[in-house]
Backbone as ProteinMPNN parsed JSONL, in Angstrom:
{"seq_chain_A": "MALRIKRGDVVVVRSGADKGKTGKVIRVEVATGRVVVEGVNLQYKHMKRTQQNPKGGRVRREGPIDGSKVMLWSEKLGKGQRFRVETREGKRVRVGAKDGVVFD", "coords_chain_A": {"N_chain_A": [[-29.371, 50.838, 41.672], [-26.383, 50.973, 43.579], [-23.357, 51.292, 42.555], [-20.142, 49.371, 42.499], [-18.197, 49.537, 41.559], [-15.076, 51.199, 40.842], [-13.269, 53.217, 38.687], [-10.278, 51.89, 36.875], [-10.129, 49.465, 38.552], [-9.719, 46.047, 38.429], [-11.11, 44.065, 36.4], [-12.991, 40.951, 35.505], [-15.221, 39.601, 33.676], [-18.337, 37.905, 34.154], [-20.504, 36.625, 32.535], [-21.628, 36.213, 29.402], [-20.623, 36.932, 25.959], [-17.99, 37.51, 26.079], [-17.203, 36.155, 28.529], [-15.577, 35.411, 31.072], [-12.407, 36.964, 30.33], [-10.723, 39.455, 31.497], [-10.136, 42.911, 32.439], [-8.483, 46.332, 33.156], [-10.94, 48.595, 34.133], [-12.295, 51.271, 32.742], [-13.842, 53.524, 32.41], [-17.098, 55.131, 34.068], [-20.308, 54.725, 33.89], [-22.958, 55.841, 35.336], [-25.078, 56.642, 36.041], [-26.349, 54.94, 34.135], [-25.498, 52.02, 34.929], [-23.997, 50.964, 34.053], [-20.366, 49.889, 32.913], [-17.45, 50.273, 31.339], [-14.531, 48.353, 29.736], [-11.544, 47.748, 29.454], [-10.5, 46.173, 26.649], [-12.68, 44.392, 26.371], [-16.134, 43.375, 25.021], [-15.592, 44.774, 22.205], [-16.665, 46.744, 19.789], [-17.201, 48.181, 16.448], [-16.752, 51.504, 15.546], [-17.909, 53.223, 13.114], [-16.262, 56.094, 11.462], [-16.746, 59.51, 9.581], [-15.788, 61.04, 7.1], [-13.474, 63.354, 7.938], [-11.317, 66.374, 7.479], [-9.226, 66.277, 9.715], [-9.086, 63.611, 9.938], [-8.568, 62.266, 6.675], [-9.093, 59.796, 5.074], [-11.332, 58.495, 6.322], [-13.204, 55.852, 7.909], [-13.171, 52.943, 9.467], [-13.383, 52.549, 13.273], [-12.335, 50.166, 16.281], [-13.901, 49.896, 19.213], [-14.318, 49.827, 22.479], [-16.971, 48.866, 23.918], [-20.132, 49.342, 26.358], [-20.723, 47.404, 29.052], [-22.711, 45.706, 31.309], [-22.889, 46.83, 34.691], [-23.25, 44.494, 36.498], [-22.264, 42.014, 35.36], [-19.372, 41.853, 36.196], [-16.816, 41.055, 37.831], [-14.573, 41.795, 40.813], [-11.44, 41.173, 40.407], [-8.693, 39.114, 42.235], [-5.767, 38.969, 42.795], [-4.383, 37.148, 44.488], [-5.972, 34.978, 45.029], [-6.281, 34.255, 42.347], [-8.663, 34.467, 40.439], [-12.229, 35.803, 40.201], [-13.805, 37.91, 42.735], [-16.476, 38.299, 45.32], [-17.229, 40.635, 47.338], [-17.327, 43.227, 50.334], [-17.958, 45.753, 52.064], [-16.231, 47.745, 54.199], [-15.458, 49.591, 57.512], [-12.849, 50.606, 58.3], [-10.298, 52.282, 60.15], [-12.0, 54.803, 60.092], [-12.683, 55.179, 57.297], [-14.19, 54.122, 54.573], [-13.863, 51.039, 53.284], [-13.442, 48.373, 50.65], [-13.62, 45.216, 50.829], [-12.028, 41.843, 49.961], [-14.451, 39.474, 50.135], [-13.356, 36.632, 50.679], [-10.753, 36.659, 50.641], [-10.34, 38.292, 52.214], [-8.374, 40.486, 51.368], [-7.447, 44.142, 50.793], [-9.22, 46.459, 48.696], [-9.01, 49.313, 48.022]], "CA_chain_A": [[-28.455, 49.813, 42.728], [-25.479, 51.553, 43.685], [-22.724, 50.254, 41.772], [-19.525, 50.147, 43.36], [-17.017, 49.506, 40.996], [-14.007, 52.208, 40.492], [-12.21, 53.224, 36.914], [-9.225, 51.543, 37.233], [-10.576, 48.633, 38.683], [-9.067, 45.137, 37.254], [-12.383, 42.533, 37.056], [-13.274, 39.918, 35.284], [-16.52, 39.344, 33.007], [-18.995, 36.786, 34.58], [-21.359, 36.037, 31.559], [-22.334, 36.917, 27.771], [-19.987, 36.821, 25.148], [-16.637, 37.6, 26.74], [-17.184, 35.412, 29.576], [-13.754, 35.354, 31.549], [-11.58, 38.049, 29.86], [-10.275, 40.278, 32.384], [-9.684, 43.767, 32.083], [-8.945, 47.122, 33.514], [-12.213, 49.946, 33.714], [-11.886, 52.607, 32.092], [-15.406, 54.106, 32.804], [-18.567, 53.524, 35.346], [-21.659, 55.482, 33.944], [-23.514, 55.779, 37.303], [-26.731, 56.553, 35.996], [-26.908, 54.015, 33.741], [-25.283, 51.386, 36.152], [-22.926, 50.406, 33.092], [-18.972, 50.214, 32.98], [-16.412, 50.435, 30.295], [-13.792, 47.23, 30.225], [-10.424, 47.549, 28.303], [-10.677, 44.904, 25.3], [-14.113, 43.805, 26.3], [-17.097, 43.777, 24.406], [-15.563, 45.481, 21.678], [-17.12, 47.372, 18.616], [-16.546, 49.041, 15.453], [-17.185, 52.802, 15.578], [-17.478, 53.865, 11.786], [-15.867, 57.715, 11.472], [-17.181, 60.224, 8.836], [-14.257, 61.642, 6.619], [-13.119, 64.773, 7.846], [-10.172, 66.981, 7.359], [-8.481, 65.768, 9.737], [-9.015, 62.342, 8.8], [-9.321, 62.151, 5.37], [-9.875, 58.665, 4.586], [-12.472, 58.026, 7.083], [-12.975, 54.138, 7.748], [-13.681, 52.041, 10.973], [-12.619, 52.291, 14.46], [-12.711, 49.293, 16.869], [-13.418, 50.463, 20.939], [-14.723, 48.91, 23.613], [-18.428, 49.685, 24.213], [-20.524, 49.532, 28.411], [-21.702, 46.827, 29.559], [-23.764, 45.756, 32.548], [-22.285, 46.219, 35.772], [-23.732, 43.514, 37.564], [-22.037, 41.414, 34.671], [-18.347, 42.15, 36.526], [-16.544, 41.169, 39.633], [-13.179, 42.428, 40.875], [-10.456, 40.425, 39.968], [-8.115, 38.828, 43.065], [-4.292, 38.321, 42.186], [-4.031, 36.156, 45.235], [-6.891, 33.238, 44.345], [-6.962, 33.922, 40.465], [-10.145, 34.636, 39.705], [-13.054, 37.229, 40.588], [-14.214, 37.212, 43.718], [-17.227, 39.306, 45.63], [-16.875, 41.955, 48.164], [-18.076, 43.552, 51.222], [-17.429, 47.691, 52.609], [-16.214, 47.819, 56.126], [-15.251, 50.852, 58.09], [-11.769, 50.912, 59.091], [-9.574, 53.361, 60.352], [-12.479, 55.57, 59.582], [-12.553, 54.963, 55.919], [-14.967, 52.86, 53.651], [-13.078, 50.337, 52.618], [-13.414, 47.032, 49.912], [-12.424, 43.943, 51.16], [-12.619, 40.711, 49.633], [-14.87, 38.479, 50.608], [-12.954, 35.179, 50.845], [-9.426, 36.764, 51.2], [-9.873, 39.472, 52.851], [-7.632, 41.822, 50.89], [-8.437, 45.445, 50.931], [-9.243, 46.63, 46.982], [-8.909, 50.777, 48.079]], "C_chain_A": [[-27.557, 50.601, 42.809], [-24.283, 50.893, 43.43], [-20.987, 51.141, 42.789], [-17.505, 49.808, 43.154], [-16.268, 50.818, 40.413], [-13.203, 52.056, 38.741], [-10.646, 52.743, 38.042], [-9.141, 50.51, 37.794], [-9.376, 47.283, 38.074], [-10.484, 44.024, 37.52], [-12.458, 41.844, 35.992], [-14.506, 39.444, 34.497], [-17.11, 37.613, 33.455], [-19.82, 36.116, 33.251], [-20.924, 36.913, 30.425], [-21.072, 36.206, 27.179], [-18.441, 36.844, 24.806], [-16.308, 36.958, 28.186], [-16.037, 35.072, 29.972], [-12.178, 36.045, 31.057], [-11.85, 38.985, 31.226], [-9.677, 41.7, 32.116], [-9.717, 44.784, 32.976], [-10.382, 48.222, 33.183], [-11.892, 50.761, 33.205], [-12.807, 53.44, 32.337], [-16.449, 53.137, 33.156], [-19.119, 54.851, 34.581], [-22.879, 55.042, 34.771], [-24.891, 55.393, 36.664], [-27.233, 55.561, 35.257], [-26.838, 52.258, 34.118], [-24.038, 49.998, 34.44], [-21.188, 50.733, 33.543], [-18.386, 49.755, 31.485], [-15.278, 49.394, 30.631], [-12.767, 47.22, 29.323], [-10.603, 45.822, 28.195], [-11.943, 43.89, 25.49], [-15.248, 43.902, 25.783], [-16.987, 45.297, 23.223], [-16.374, 46.044, 20.001], [-16.979, 48.293, 17.366], [-17.617, 50.533, 15.116], [-17.239, 53.475, 14.033], [-17.374, 55.87, 11.796], [-15.905, 57.632, 9.722], [-15.656, 60.391, 8.162], [-14.445, 63.28, 6.857], [-11.746, 65.38, 7.363], [-8.755, 66.336, 8.144], [-8.011, 64.319, 9.865], [-9.63, 62.166, 7.725], [-9.588, 60.749, 5.014], [-10.859, 57.695, 5.277], [-12.013, 56.687, 8.244], [-13.488, 54.005, 9.352], [-12.797, 51.898, 11.883], [-13.009, 51.191, 15.684], [-12.559, 50.12, 18.749], [-14.654, 49.515, 21.084], [-16.155, 49.435, 24.139], [-18.677, 49.253, 25.974], [-21.136, 48.05, 28.044], [-22.009, 46.506, 30.723], [-23.319, 45.765, 34.042], [-22.496, 45.112, 36.484], [-22.888, 41.791, 36.471], [-20.289, 41.135, 35.071], [-18.062, 41.886, 38.039], [-15.282, 41.418, 39.342], [-12.348, 41.15, 40.919], [-9.537, 40.404, 41.191], [-7.113, 38.028, 42.676], [-3.916, 37.189, 42.878], [-5.123, 34.509, 44.938], [-6.575, 33.369, 42.738], [-7.386, 33.787, 39.969], [-10.974, 35.408, 40.773], [-13.725, 36.576, 41.685], [-15.566, 38.574, 44.167], [-16.588, 40.079, 46.697], [-17.164, 42.378, 48.551], [-17.51, 45.249, 51.322], [-17.167, 47.238, 53.758], [-15.643, 49.29, 56.461], [-13.834, 50.769, 58.625], [-10.402, 51.888, 59.124], [-10.345, 55.036, 60.398], [-12.632, 56.374, 58.153], [-13.411, 53.749, 55.714], [-14.194, 52.496, 52.834], [-13.664, 49.04, 51.607], [-13.361, 46.17, 50.264], [-12.871, 42.771, 50.486], [-13.232, 40.069, 50.332], [-14.602, 36.86, 51.153], [-11.539, 35.561, 51.348], [-8.722, 37.753, 52.397], [-8.724, 40.816, 52.285], [-8.119, 42.923, 50.519], [-8.493, 46.016, 49.38], [-8.823, 48.447, 46.789], [-7.546, 50.8, 48.532]], "O_chain_A": [[-27.712, 51.38, 41.868], [-24.086, 49.863, 44.074], [-20.696, 52.226, 43.292], [-16.449, 49.803, 43.786], [-16.849, 51.465, 39.541], [-12.808, 51.136, 38.025], [-10.212, 53.024, 39.159], [-7.965, 50.143, 37.792], [-8.375, 47.557, 37.411], [-10.757, 43.392, 38.541], [-11.65, 42.342, 35.208], [-14.814, 38.402, 35.076], [-16.574, 36.533, 33.206], [-19.617, 34.914, 33.081], [-20.197, 37.906, 30.405], [-20.55, 35.203, 27.664], [-17.83, 36.442, 23.816], [-15.305, 37.238, 28.842], [-15.365, 34.371, 29.215], [-11.075, 35.631, 31.415], [-12.92, 39.154, 31.81], [-8.608, 41.667, 31.507], [-10.651, 44.716, 33.777], [-10.708, 48.525, 32.035], [-10.688, 50.976, 33.338], [-12.259, 54.518, 32.568], [-16.768, 51.956, 33.028], [-18.487, 55.906, 34.632], [-23.538, 54.004, 34.722], [-25.556, 54.358, 36.705], [-28.377, 55.162, 35.478], [-27.682, 51.421, 33.798], [-23.69, 48.84, 34.211], [-20.844, 51.619, 34.325], [-18.936, 48.971, 30.712], [-14.939, 49.427, 31.814], [-13.025, 46.646, 28.265], [-10.737, 44.851, 28.94], [-12.118, 42.839, 24.875], [-15.675, 44.975, 26.207], [-17.678, 46.316, 23.19], [-16.428, 45.148, 19.158], [-16.475, 49.378, 17.654], [-18.754, 50.6, 14.649], [-16.423, 54.384, 13.876], [-18.272, 56.661, 12.085], [-15.559, 56.774, 8.91], [-14.613, 59.948, 8.642], [-15.16, 64.115, 6.302], [-11.058, 64.565, 6.75], [-7.685, 66.013, 7.629], [-6.843, 63.932, 9.89], [-10.835, 61.958, 7.587], [-10.704, 60.673, 4.501], [-11.136, 56.535, 4.972], [-11.062, 56.546, 9.013], [-14.023, 54.814, 10.111], [-11.701, 51.361, 11.723], [-14.149, 51.378, 16.11], [-11.59, 50.647, 19.295], [-15.451, 48.875, 20.399], [-16.232, 50.483, 24.779], [-17.758, 48.934, 26.728], [-21.799, 47.695, 27.068], [-21.398, 47.243, 31.498], [-23.384, 44.689, 34.636], [-21.566, 44.848, 37.247], [-23.021, 40.656, 36.929], [-19.748, 40.275, 34.375], [-18.666, 42.245, 39.05], [-14.762, 41.376, 38.228], [-12.748, 40.161, 41.533], [-9.314, 41.556, 41.563], [-7.203, 36.855, 42.314], [-3.283, 36.286, 42.33], [-4.814, 33.338, 44.721], [-6.703, 32.371, 42.029], [-7.169, 33.146, 38.94], [-10.591, 35.633, 41.921], [-14.111, 35.413, 41.803], [-15.639, 39.609, 43.504], [-15.364, 40.069, 46.826], [-18.007, 42.886, 47.812], [-16.668, 45.719, 50.557], [-17.838, 46.368, 54.314], [-15.42, 50.062, 55.529], [-13.886, 50.957, 59.84], [-9.664, 52.108, 58.164], [-9.757, 56.096, 60.61], [-12.683, 57.579, 57.906], [-13.423, 52.709, 56.372], [-13.769, 53.131, 51.869], [-14.734, 48.7, 52.111], [-12.261, 45.926, 49.769], [-14.088, 42.614, 50.389], [-12.702, 39.893, 51.429], [-15.357, 36.131, 51.796], [-11.073, 34.964, 52.318], [-7.675, 37.949, 53.013], [-8.454, 41.858, 52.883], [-9.191, 42.914, 49.913], [-7.379, 45.892, 48.872], [-8.42, 48.889, 45.713], [-6.981, 51.875, 48.737]]}, "name": "protein", "num_of_chains": 1, "seq": "MALRIKRGDVVVVRSGADKGKTGKVIRVEVATGRVVVEGVNLQYKHMKRTQQNPKGGRVRREGPIDGSKVMLWSEKLGKGQRFRVETREGKRVRVGAKDGVVFD"}
């Protein structure tokens, strides 16, 4: 399935442990259909000691979640909403299903 969420979009998480959190999309993994959202699905990465990082330690970073668990955030509605793809002036744009706001 084509993932229509793009890097830089503001999304809200629909289900899971982080349900209701909003954040900006950092990365989209097209091959797996997953997205990485700022401040969502935080995981620990154990860093090995190196010359640049002599102490090593743990770093907390965002992990990927499935693209079907997020919706585009609408400032106008104050919640997530579905969208459709329309052609306007020869360009394909994403349009909010309820309020008609153009996301691109």
